[in-house]
MDTraj code that builds the backbone (N, CA, C; nanometers):
import mdtraj as md
import numpy as np

residues = "MET LYS LEU LYS LEU HIS ASP ARG CYS SER ASN ASN GLN ALA GLU GLN MET ALA ILE VAL LYS ALA VAL GLN ALA ILE GLU THR ILE LYS LEU ASN LYS ASN VAL PRO ARG THR ILE LEU ILE HIS THR ASP SER ARG ILE THR LEU ASP SER LEU LYS ASN LYS LYS ASN ARG ASN HIS LEU ILE GLU LYS ILE ARG LYS LYS THR ILE THR LEU GLU LYS GLU ASN TRP ASN ILE GLU ASP THR TRP ILE LYS ALA HIS ALA GLY HIS TYR GLY ASN GLU LEU ALA ASP LYS LEU ALA LYS GLU LEU GLN".split()
xyz = np.array([
    [0.0840, -0.1033, -0.0306],
    [-0.0197, -0.0019, -0.0073],
    [0.0887, 0.1048, 0.0028],
    [0.0497, 0.2073, -0.0719],
    [0.1332, 0.3138, -0.0878],
    [0.0432, 0.4459, -0.0409],
    [0.1043, 0.5387, 0.0713],
    [0.0054, 0.6385, 0.1112],
    [0.0960, 0.7468, 0.1125],
    [0.0443, 0.8550, 0.0277],
    [0.1176, 0.9949, 0.0321],
    [0.0728, 1.0853, 0.1612],
    [0.1667, 1.1356, 0.2301],
    [0.1716, 1.1746, 0.3455],
    [0.1911, 1.3375, 0.3046],
    [0.1302, 1.4192, 0.3969],
    [0.1431, 1.5665, 0.3693],
    [0.2784, 1.6028, 0.3720],
    [0.3218, 1.7279, 0.2717],
    [0.4459, 1.7688, 0.2889],
    [0.5101, 1.7978, 0.4225],
    [0.4495, 1.8367, 0.4941],
    [0.4953, 1.8692, 0.6424],
    [0.4935, 1.7936, 0.7337],
    [0.4875, 1.6628, 0.6895],
    [0.5126, 1.5474, 0.7689],
    [0.6418, 1.5081, 0.8223],
    [0.6776, 1.4711, 0.9312],
    [0.8302, 1.4988, 0.9373],
    [0.8440, 1.3198, 0.9286],
    [0.9945, 1.2883, 0.9259],
    [1.0055, 1.1571, 0.9008],
    [0.9808, 1.0771, 1.0422],
    [0.9873, 1.1265, 1.1690],
    [0.9406, 1.0680, 1.2582],
    [0.7683, 1.0145, 1.2262],
    [0.7141, 1.1060, 1.1856],
    [0.5727, 1.0903, 1.1686],
    [0.5533, 0.9672, 1.0659],
    [0.6265, 0.9775, 0.9547],
    [0.6412, 0.9069, 0.8400],
    [0.6600, 0.7454, 0.9285],
    [0.7696, 0.7524, 0.9749],
    [0.7840, 0.6059, 1.0389],
    [0.6529, 0.5419, 1.1422],
    [0.6030, 0.6399, 1.2358],
    [0.4828, 0.6378, 1.2846],
    [0.3733, 0.5804, 1.2271],
    [0.3608, 0.6207, 1.1159],
    [0.2232, 0.6285, 1.0499],
    [0.2403, 0.5009, 0.9853],
    [0.3592, 0.4430, 0.9192],
    [0.4020, 0.3100, 0.8944],
    [0.3496, 0.1969, 0.9582],
    [0.3935, 0.2442, 1.1000],
    [0.3725, 0.1154, 1.2063],
    [0.2006, 0.1391, 1.2399],
    [0.1537, 0.2319, 1.2155],
    [0.0217, 0.2423, 1.2879],
    [-0.0531, 0.1576, 1.1356],
    [-0.0247, 0.1565, 1.0238],
    [-0.0730, 0.0811, 0.8888],
    [-0.0599, -0.0520, 0.8908],
    [0.0579, -0.0706, 0.9513],
    [0.1172, -0.2272, 0.9989],
    [0.0228, -0.2960, 1.0804],
    [0.0092, -0.2273, 1.1974],
    [-0.0876, -0.3087, 1.2944],
    [-0.2684, -0.3082, 1.2681],
    [-0.2595, -0.1716, 1.1586],
    [-0.4107, -0.1993, 1.1237],
    [-0.4119, -0.3368, 1.0304],
    [-0.2991, -0.3578, 0.9391],
    [-0.3417, -0.4584, 0.8430],
    [-0.3380, -0.6012, 0.9483],
    [-0.2703, -0.5986, 1.0612],
    [-0.2624, -0.7342, 1.1195],
    [-0.4051, -0.7527, 1.1542],
    [-0.4921, -0.6654, 1.2006],
    [-0.6597, -0.6881, 1.2254],
    [-0.7205, -0.7521, 1.1389],
    [-0.6478, -0.7602, 1.0027],
    [-0.7316, -0.8425, 0.8723],
    [-0.6799, -0.9660, 0.8426],
    [-0.5971, -1.0098, 0.9395],
    [-0.5410, -1.1589, 0.9312],
    [-0.6415, -1.2544, 1.0098],
    [-0.6858, -1.3427, 0.9337],
    [-0.7779, -1.4296, 0.9856],
    [-0.7156, -1.5764, 1.0438],
    [-0.6673, -1.5572, 1.1740],
    [-0.6349, -1.6944, 1.2139],
    [-0.7280, -1.7410, 1.3396],
    [-0.7154, -1.8648, 1.3765],
    [-0.7644, -1.9108, 1.4809],
    [-0.7017, -1.8561, 1.6381],
    [-0.8200, -1.8080, 1.6465],
    [-0.7927, -1.7034, 1.8247],
    [-0.7059, -1.7518, 1.9289],
    [-0.7581, -1.9155, 1.9347],
    [-0.6769, -1.9905, 2.0308],
    [-0.5419, -2.0034, 2.0219],
    [-0.4659, -2.0014, 1.8919],
    [-0.3319, -1.9980, 1.8877],
    [-0.2437, -1.8482, 1.8866],
    [-0.1507, -1.8632, 1.9851],
    [-0.0723, -1.7568, 2.0147],
    [-0.0014, -1.7422, 1.8439],
    [-0.0303, -1.5782, 1.8195],
    [0.0429, -1.5252, 1.7066],
    [0.1481, -1.4213, 1.7619],
    [0.2525, -1.4302, 1.6811],
    [0.3500, -1.3260, 1.6852],
    [0.3839, -1.2383, 1.5846],
    [0.3860, -1.1404, 1.5700],
    [0.4154, -1.0235, 1.4609],
    [0.5396, -0.9688, 1.5121],
    [0.6457, -0.9521, 1.4356],
    [0.7366, -0.8676, 1.4584],
    [0.7639, -0.7040, 1.3669],
    [0.7647, -0.6315, 1.4236],
    [0.7559, -0.5201, 1.3458],
    [0.8945, -0.4496, 1.3531],
    [0.9768, -0.4477, 1.2506],
    [1.1129, -0.3636, 1.2311],
    [1.1008, -0.2421, 1.1762],
    [1.1977, -0.1474, 1.2612],
    [1.1915, 0.0037, 1.2374],
    [1.3537, 0.0510, 1.2859],
    [1.3675, 0.1482, 1.1733],
    [1.5055, 0.1984, 1.2010],
    [1.4818, 0.3359, 1.2614],
    [1.3805, 0.3327, 1.3613],
    [1.3577, 0.4402, 1.4125],
    [1.3569, 0.4293, 1.5645],
    [1.4524, 0.5056, 1.6088],
    [1.4856, 0.4746, 1.7656],
    [1.3696, 0.5639, 1.8360],
    [1.3619, 0.6965, 1.7404],
    [1.2740, 0.7668, 1.8284],
    [1.1497, 0.7227, 1.8563],
    [1.0991, 0.6635, 1.7382],
    [0.9266, 0.5796, 1.7663],
    [0.9595, 0.4904, 1.8744],
    [1.0479, 0.4083, 1.8484],
    [1.0458, 0.2880, 1.9745],
    [1.0828, 0.3483, 2.1206],
    [1.1514, 0.4366, 2.1368],
    [1.1667, 0.5192, 2.2699],
    [1.0190, 0.6113, 2.3052],
    [0.9577, 0.6458, 2.1999],
    [0.8215, 0.7186, 2.1918],
    [0.7017, 0.6242, 2.2899],
    [0.7191, 0.5032, 2.2048],
    [0.6409, 0.3884, 2.2815],
    [0.6753, 0.3689, 2.3785],
    [0.7929, 0.3277, 2.4438],
    [0.8241, 0.3194, 2.5865],
    [0.7807, 0.4169, 2.6800],
    [0.7916, 0.5555, 2.6464],
    [0.7690, 0.6532, 2.7300],
    [0.6233, 0.6838, 2.7406],
    [0.5762, 0.6492, 2.8938],
    [0.4610, 0.6526, 2.8893],
    [0.3969, 0.8045, 2.9166],
    [0.4605, 0.9093, 2.9018],
    [0.4437, 1.0115, 2.9078],
    [0.4167, 1.0908, 2.7764],
    [0.4712, 1.0268, 2.6909],
    [0.4700, 1.0683, 2.5385],
    [0.3468, 1.0439, 2.4916],
    [0.2245, 1.1380, 2.4924],
    [0.1097, 1.1226, 2.4245],
    [0.0865, 1.1866, 2.3144],
    [0.1666, 1.1626, 2.2100],
    [0.1337, 1.1878, 2.0630],
    [0.0560, 1.1050, 2.0163],
    [-0.0240, 1.1837, 1.9051],
    [-0.1309, 1.1231, 1.8837],
    [-0.1180, 0.9773, 1.7690],
    [0.0136, 0.9628, 1.7363],
    [0.0131, 0.8609, 1.6326],
    [0.0770, 0.7486, 1.7576],
    [0.1757, 0.7798, 1.8385],
    [0.2387, 0.6777, 1.9397],
    [0.0792, 0.6334, 2.0229],
    [0.0212, 0.7385, 2.0653],
    [-0.1158, 0.6653, 2.1127],
    [-0.1863, 0.5745, 2.0142],
    [-0.2056, 0.5879, 1.9338],
    [-0.2841, 0.5258, 1.8136],
    [-0.2135, 0.3498, 1.7923],
    [-0.0962, 0.3675, 1.7965],
    [0.0062, 0.2666, 1.7885],
    [-0.0530, 0.1494, 1.9413],
    [-0.0265, 0.2521, 2.0143],
    [-0.0491, 0.1735, 2.1750],
    [-0.1840, 0.0953, 2.1677],
    [-0.2668, 0.1714, 2.1573],
    [-0.4246, 0.1370, 2.1654],
    [-0.4423, 0.0151, 2.0530],
    [-0.4022, 0.0171, 1.9181],
    [-0.3864, -0.1063, 1.8483],
    [-0.3518, -0.2117, 1.9041],
    [-0.2326, -0.1816, 1.9529],
    [-0.1377, -0.2949, 1.9754],
    [-0.2247, -0.3981, 2.1102],
    [-0.2804, -0.2913, 2.2319],
    [-0.3489, -0.3744, 2.3634],
    [-0.4468, -0.4274, 2.2661],
    [-0.5325, -0.3659, 2.1740],
    [-0.6579, -0.4174, 2.1055],
    [-0.6036, -0.5977, 2.0462],
    [-0.5256, -0.5780, 1.9830],
    [-0.4497, -0.7406, 1.8960],
    [-0.4035, -0.8135, 2.0047],
    [-0.3476, -0.7548, 2.1298],
    [-0.2883, -0.8608, 2.2230],
    [-0.3859, -0.8974, 2.2916],
    [-0.5280, -0.8458, 2.2954],
    [-0.6343, -0.9097, 2.3674],
    [-0.6846, -1.0192, 2.2896],
    [-0.6715, -1.0019, 2.1470],
    [-0.6691, -1.1000, 2.0690],
    [-0.5841, -1.2277, 2.0136],
    [-0.4936, -1.2104, 2.1340],
    [-0.4117, -1.3323, 2.1393],
    [-0.2758, -1.3129, 2.0581],
    [-0.2670, -1.1789, 2.0077],
    [-0.1380, -1.1870, 1.9315],
    [-0.0293, -1.1050, 1.9894],
    [0.0792, -1.1382, 1.9794],
    [0.2056, -1.0690, 2.0370],
    [0.2903, -0.9947, 1.9325],
    [0.2955, -0.8552, 1.9772],
    [0.3419, -0.7783, 1.8917],
    [0.4791, -0.7375, 1.9355],
    [0.5815, -0.7366, 1.8975],
    [0.7215, -0.7074, 1.9120],
    [0.7689, -0.6254, 1.8090],
    [0.8179, -0.4960, 1.8763],
    [0.8608, -0.4063, 1.8041],
    [1.0413, -0.4092, 1.7952],
    [1.1421, -0.4165, 1.7081],
    [1.2408, -0.4401, 1.7090],
    [1.3210, -0.3277, 1.6315],
    [1.4226, -0.3028, 1.6692],
    [1.5176, -0.1846, 1.6100],
    [1.6260, -0.2418, 1.4943],
    [1.6171, -0.2055, 1.3669],
    [1.7004, -0.2472, 1.2856],
    [1.7988, -0.1295, 1.2314],
    [1.9425, -0.1242, 1.1881],
    [2.0036, -0.0132, 1.1622],
    [1.9567, 0.0332, 1.0151],
    [1.9644, 0.1522, 1.0158],
    [1.9109, 0.1877, 0.8531],
    [2.0217, 0.1721, 0.7962],
    [1.9881, 0.1649, 0.6465],
    [2.0950, 0.1623, 0.5377],
    [2.1755, 0.0357, 0.5574],
    [2.1663, -0.0547, 0.6022],
    [2.2485, -0.1887, 0.6361],
    [2.2058, -0.2890, 0.5403],
    [2.1484, -0.2817, 0.4559],
    [2.1289, -0.4191, 0.3550],
    [2.0125, -0.4782, 0.4110],
    [1.9316, -0.4580, 0.5236],
    [1.8034, -0.5294, 0.5702],
    [1.6956, -0.5024, 0.4270],
    [1.6583, -0.6365, 0.3649],
    [1.5676, -0.6083, 0.2579],
    [1.4272, -0.5340, 0.2439],
    [1.3691, -0.5579, 0.3932],
    [1.2859, -0.4698, 0.3815],
    [1.2803, -0.3204, 0.4195],
    [1.3622, -0.3196, 0.4738],
    [1.4102, -0.1729, 0.5526],
    [1.4380, -0.0812, 0.3755],
    [1.5135, -0.1576, 0.3201],
    [1.5708, -0.1176, 0.2234],
    [1.4830, -0.0656, 0.1177],
    [1.3746, -0.1595, 0.1039],
    [1.2303, -0.1586, 0.0112],
    [1.1803, -0.0215, 0.0469],
    [1.1398, -0.0139, 0.2092],
    [1.0531, 0.0774, 0.2625],
    [1.1150, 0.2154, 0.2188],
    [1.2445, 0.2310, 0.2144],
    [1.3073, 0.3791, 0.1805],
    [1.2792, 0.3864, 0.0478],
    [1.3215, 0.2925, -0.0502],
    [1.3028, 0.3086, -0.1864],
    [1.1535, 0.3411, -0.1832],
    [1.0695, 0.2755, -0.1689],
    [0.9132, 0.3281, -0.2114],
    [0.8774, 0.4727, -0.1518],
    [0.9413, 0.4840, -0.0208],
    [0.9195, 0.6195, 0.0222],
    [0.9760, 0.7506, -0.0747],
    [1.0945, 0.7180, -0.1158],
    [1.1751, 0.8044, -0.2204],
    [1.0948, 0.8307, -0.3574],
    [1.0104, 0.7254, -0.3777],
    [0.9381, 0.7372, -0.5158],
    [0.8156, 0.7885, -0.4594],
    [0.7721, 0.8499, -0.3545],
    [0.6219, 0.9188, -0.3033],
    [0.6696, 1.0558, -0.3081],
    [0.8073, 1.0997, -0.2835],
    [0.8566, 1.2389, -0.2740],
    [0.8439, 1.3256, -0.3773],
])
top = md.Topology()
chain = top.add_chain()
for i, resn in enumerate(residues, 1):
    res = top.add_residue(resn, chain, resSeq=i)
    for name in ("N", "CA", "C"):
        top.add_atom(name, md.element.get_by_symbol(name[0]), res)
traj = md.Trajectory(xyz[None], top)
């Protein structure tokens, strides 16, 4: 899915919106609710990961990620956020950067 963000959108907002879209997509996966399921969300944004851990951070997108994660966890999903180094040859990260540049 390609999503064009507002020109004033920051890189951090774009990273957070990508995670919002990822957790929303998880809701569409139809699997037996009695089976534990794990999703790994990889991001090169330490700021986003730190924001998610900081309970004082009430940023709209961070709150949206938290709420979706809680909802999914109630449905037996285990959501794990992991940091990966940017521009280090990680296929998914390189593809995301390429697609983001196409939208600029």
